[in-house]
N, C-alpha and C positions, 0 to 999 in steps of 0.2 A: 266520300273524300278519297283524293289520291294521296299516296305517300309522297310524292314528288312535291305536293304543294306545301312549300315550306311555311307558308302563312297559316296553316290550319293547325289548330290545337285541340286535342282531345284531353278532357279533364274527367278523372275518374273519382266520383265522390261529391255529393252535394251538400256538404257541411259548410261551416263558416269558411274554412281553408279553402275549399274548392271554389265557393262562391266569390270570395276575395280574389283569387287568382284569376277566375272567369271574367268578372267585371273589369278588372285592371288590363286584362289582355285584349278584351273587347273594346275598351276605350282607345288602345293603340291600334286598332284596325284589324287585328287578327280575326280569323275565321275560328269561332270558338264553338265546340260541341261539348255539352257537359252531361255525363251519364250519372243517373242515380238508381240504385235498386229498389228503393221504395217508391211509394205514390207520393210521398212529401220529402221536401228538403229540409235541411237543418241538422241532420245527424243528431248527436247527443244533446246539442243546444236547440232542440226543436220541439214541435207539438205533436199530439195525436189526437184522434177524434174520439171522444167518449162514446162508447157503443149504446149507452143507455139515453143519453140526452142529445147527442149529436153535436154537443159543444166541443170547441178546441180547446185541449188541456196542455199545458206544458209538461215535458219529461220531468223537469225540475226547475226551480227558480234559478235564474242567472241575473248577476248583477254586473254593472261596470262602474269604474271609478273615472274622475277627470283625467288621471293620469294615463288612461287607455286611449292614446292620441289616434292610434291607426284604426281601432274600432269605430271611434267617433267620426273619423274622416269617411269611413266605409258607409256608415249610416247616413252621413249627409250626402255621400255621391248618390245613393239610391233613393234619397228623398224620405228617409225614415227617422231622422234625428229628432223630430218633433214628438216622436212617441217614446222619448226617454225623459223621465222627470228626475231632476237630480236634487239631493237633499244634503244640506250642509251640517247636519247633525246626526250622529250615530247613537243609537239607543241600545242600553243593555239592561236586563231584568234579572235579578237574583230570586231564589225561591222564596224568600220573604217579602217579595214584592217591591223591593227597593229598586229605583230606577236611576242609573248613572248614564251620563252623556258625554261624548266628545264633540266639540263643535269649535269653529273658528273664532278668531278674534282679530282686532286691529294689530296685534303683535306682528312682527316680520317672522318669516320662517327662518329656522325650524320651531319657533316658539308660539306659532299661530294657536295651537291647541292647548297651550299652558294652562290659561285660566281655567278651562273645563277639566283639565287632567288633575289639578289641584284639587278642584272639588269633586272629583270622581268618587262617589259614594260607596262603589264596590270594592275599593281599595283602601288599605291603610297607609300611614305614613311612610312606613318602613318599605312597603311594597312600591310606593311611588318613587321613592329615592332610588332604589336598586334599578328599577325600570329606567329612569332618567338617565342613569350612568351608562346602562347597555345601550339605549338609543344614541347617546353621543359617541360611543365607541362604533356603533354601526355607520352613523353619519361620516365619521372620519376614515372608516377604512376603505381600502382599495380592493375592487374586485379581483381575486386571484384564484389560481388553481388550487391553492392550499385551502381556500375558503369552501370550495366544492368538495373537498374531501372530509370536512367536518360536519357533524350534525348540529342542528339548531340546539337539541337537548344537551350535548356535550358543551357547546359553547357557552350556553346560559348557565350550566353548572359552574364553568369557570368564572362566570360574572356574578356568582353567589345571589341568584335570583331566590326570592321567597317562595314557598309552595303557592300561596295565593296568586303572587304575581304570574307564576308559570301558568296556572289554570285559568285565571280570569283575564289575563292580558294576552300573553304570547300564545297560549294554545287556542284561545278564542279567534284571534285574528288569523294566525297562520294555517290552523287546520282548515279554515273555511277557504283562504286564499290558495293554499297549495294542495288541498285535498289529501293531507297526509298527516301523520303524527310527527311531533317535535323529533322524535327519535330517527324519523326517516325524511327529514327535510334537510338538504344541503343548505349550509350556510349562505351559499352563493344566491339561492332563491330567497331564503328568508330575509337577508339582508336587502334584497331588491325590493321586496314588498315593503318594507318600512321606509327605506330610502326614498324610492321613487312615490310611494303611495301616501306617505305621511310627513315626511321631513323636508324635502327640497323645495315645495311649492305650496302656498296656503290653500289653494283649491284642489290639490290632488287627491284628497282623501274624500272628496264629495261622492256620495253613492248614487248611481243612476239606476232607476228601476224602469222596467218596461210598463207601459201603460195598456199595453195589448198583449195578446199571446205572442210567443216568439215566432210562430208561424207568419202572424200578421205584421210583426215588427219588421223582419228582414227577408224571410224567404220570398213571399209574394212579391214585394217591391223588387227583389234582386232579379226574379224572373221577368218582370216587366222591364227591368233596365236592361237586361241582356237581350231579350227579344226585340227590343227597340234599336239595338245595335247590330241586329242580324245574326245573333247567336242562337243555337239550337239547344234546348233542355229535353233530354229524354228521360222519362220516367219509367219505373219497373223494368229496367234493363240491367241485368246482373252480369258484370264482368267476371268471369272465372279464369281468365289467362291473359298474360301479357306475352305475345308472341314475338320471338326474337329471329334475327337473320344477320349474320355476320357483324355480330357485335352491337347491333342497333335495334330498337324496337320496330317491327314491321307492322304491327297492328294488335288489336285486342279482340278477343273471342268472347262472346256472350254465352249464356248459359244454354240459349237455344241453338247455338252453333253458328249464328250470324257473326260475321267479322267486319270490323270496322277499322279504318286507316285514317292516319293524319301524318303531318310533317313532324309533330312535336307532341309529347304525352306527359300529362302532369298526374301523379297519383295522390290523391288527396283522402285516402282512407286511413284507417288506424294501422299501426305498424305490423300487428300480427296478421292482419288480412292482406296487406302489401306483400308480405313474405309468401303467402299462398298463391299470389298472382304469379309470382317470377318462377320460371324453371328452376329446379334445384341446382342444377350446375351453374346457373347465374348466381344464385345466392352464394354458393361455396366459393366462387371465383373472386369475390369481392368482400374485404373485410368490413366495408361499411354496411353491407347488408347482413353478413353473419353477425355482427355486434348487435343488430336489433333483437337478437334473441335474449340479449342481456337486460333489456329494458322491461319493467315490471308495470303492472296496472294497479290502480287504486280505485275503489268502488265509491259510489254515492247513492244514497237512498233518499227518495222525495215522497212526502205523504201529502195527499190532498184531502182536506176535511171540509165538508159542507155542513154548516150549522143553520138550524132553522132561524129566520128573522135577521135583522141588522145588528152585527156586533161592532161596537165602537173600538176599533183595534188600530194601533199605528200601523203604517205601511211596512215597517220592517222593524224588528227588534231581535237582539242577540240574547240568548239565555244562557245564565251562567250555571253550572253545576247540574246540567240535564242531560238527557240522552238526546233530545232534540235540541239543534244548535240555533236555528234561527226560525222565527214565525213571520211570514209574509202575508199581507192581506191581498188577495188575488182579484178582487172585484172592484178596481178603481172606477170611480164615477157613479157607483150605485147609489140609489136614493135611500135614506134612512128608514123608509118602508118597504125596503126589498124583502123578498120572501126568504133569501138565504144569503149568507156570507161564506165565501170560499176563502180558506187559509191554506197556504203552502208552507210546509215544514221541510227543512233540509237537514240531513245529516252527511257531513263529509267525512271521508275515510271511515266508512261504515261497516267495517270488516265484522264487527260482532252482530251488528244488526241485520246485515243482509241475508244471513242465512236463517234468520227466525221466520216462522210462519207469518204471513201477512196479516192474519187476524191479531197476532201478538204485536206487531209493529203498530197496528191501528190502535190497539188497547193503550200501549205505551204513550203514543202521540195524543190520544184523546185525553188521557189523565193528565199529561203535562199541560195541554193547552187550557184545561178547566182549571187547573192550578194557577196558571200564569195570568189568565184573563178572566177577571171576576164575572163579567157579563156572559162568559161561556158556561158558567157553572150550571145554570139551569136551561140552557138552550139545548134543544133536541138535535142530536147528530143524525143527518138525513141520509148521508152516504159517505164513503171513503174510497180513496184509490192510492195504492202504494205502487210506486215505480222503483225498480232496482236496477242500478246501472253496475254491474260487476266489474265491467271494464271502462269505467267512465273517463280516466285519464291516466297518463303515464305518471308513475311514481318518481318524484324528484328526490330520490336518495342519493346520499353523498357518493360522488364518483360517477353519476349517471351522465354527466355532461358530455364526457368523452364518447359515450355511445350514441349520442344524437347526432344524426347525420346532416350534412349541409344539403340545401335544396338542390343543388346541382350534383348529379350522380356520375359515376364512371361510364354510364352508358350516355353516349352523347345527345340522344334526343329524349331522354327520360329525366324527369324532374320530379320532386317530392314536396308536398305541402301537407302540414298537420301540426298541431300544437306539440307534437313529440320531436319535430325535427329541431334543428339549432337556431333558436330564436333569441336566446338570452332570457326567455320568459318561462315561467311555469305553465302548467296546462290551464290556460284561461281563455275567453273569448278574444281578448287581445293578442294572446299568443297565436291563436289560430289565424286570425286576419293578418298578423305580421308574416307568418309563414307563407300564406297565399301570396302576399306581396313580394316576398323574397323569392319565391318559385317564378313568379311574373318576371321579376327584374332578371333572374338567371336565363329565363327563356328569351327575353329580349336581347339580352347580351350575346347569347349563342346566335341569334340572328342578325348580329351586327348593328343593333339599335339600343344600346345601353341606355336605360332611363331609371332615374331615382323615383321610387314609388313610396318608399317608407315615409310616414310623417315623423318629424322630429319630435322628440320628448318634450314634456313640459321643462322650460329652463329653470335651474336653481334661482331662487328669488330671495329677496330680503338678505339677512346674514348668512343664509345657507349658502349664497354665492361665494363667500369669502372663505366659509368652513370646507366647502367642496374643493374650491381652487387650491386650498393648502395641502390636499391629499394627493 
């Protein structure tokens, strides 16, 4: 590539953000090169090859919701949307084996889940009444800077939530969605999860589960999509420096000393790695780069358990009052006489768990699965894998929004993508895709070809249209 070639774009990082930016820019006719240091794409939302069996295993279970419109459009663009199966019922299980469900009904939004909420067996009447009051306040609230300064824990304390409501409703949903504790989740993000995901549209809360590994879901189709449009995907290339010349990026240097050039550059790596790519004087010269040091990480721990035989398990169930937060069945389409059942367990914001030995984590996970699933009590555990992501996501703590940078930087030919950039979303697959599209929009605008790439949100429906319009 020549630096003078304005239509050439070099993207560093092959996670969802980088792939979203790459596919969008390739669609617009730009010459795209995507660089990934690993042999596989996907980043944190990716897969690895099990060294014993050779099968592809996800780092951790990822899900989507119907409100994730940009992720859905990305999957449709690359021909992968059919590998998502949506469920209109969310299941919850308490330690006594009591099952509670949230599902839709013919009632208009925001009351579409009301019948199932009234019958929610894991909550008492007092819990439901205080939750309902708080949800109405969320629906009527305007997103403001003041909301970002307040934690969900403090706001919920002001709403006089019961201990059971806090643990079984608010904590169960928000810790999973934001990968943080209630004390460390900004109300701006907490409100968004409930408003966009549960209240304004009757299908927004429908949970989508991949029916294949994450690698098969989007990384392989994305590579095929890019290569069909003339893009170049480079694996096992480690960028160790962004080179500068007279205030602009002049190229990137690989670990082996190779130098690559383009007209435009998009960094789609985590914020701490991005800071290491830039010369120190460039970081110090710009507040938007210095402020990235203020962002924090939050961990996720995933556990994969293989039990002998076929276990009749729901595809997804949330656990109340346990260390493990969700159980997912990972062997979709396997016949009842299958030799093994793979279960994926997820613990978000796993600060306590992530420092334990892997053997101890497996012991906890196995015990909780056997207690939660009667059919697993006599099944033999064949093998187990623990995946610790210590820097899984940025932490949406109160006040963090002002540290999240725009996709367009003070360096004229350098742009940012990543769920940690200013997307309006917490760290989710939807946020990652949105960041890539916003970066692509900024690139196109800089080239004199402004193009709208973001998908619109699901519109408020039913009575929510009038309640939202009144705020």
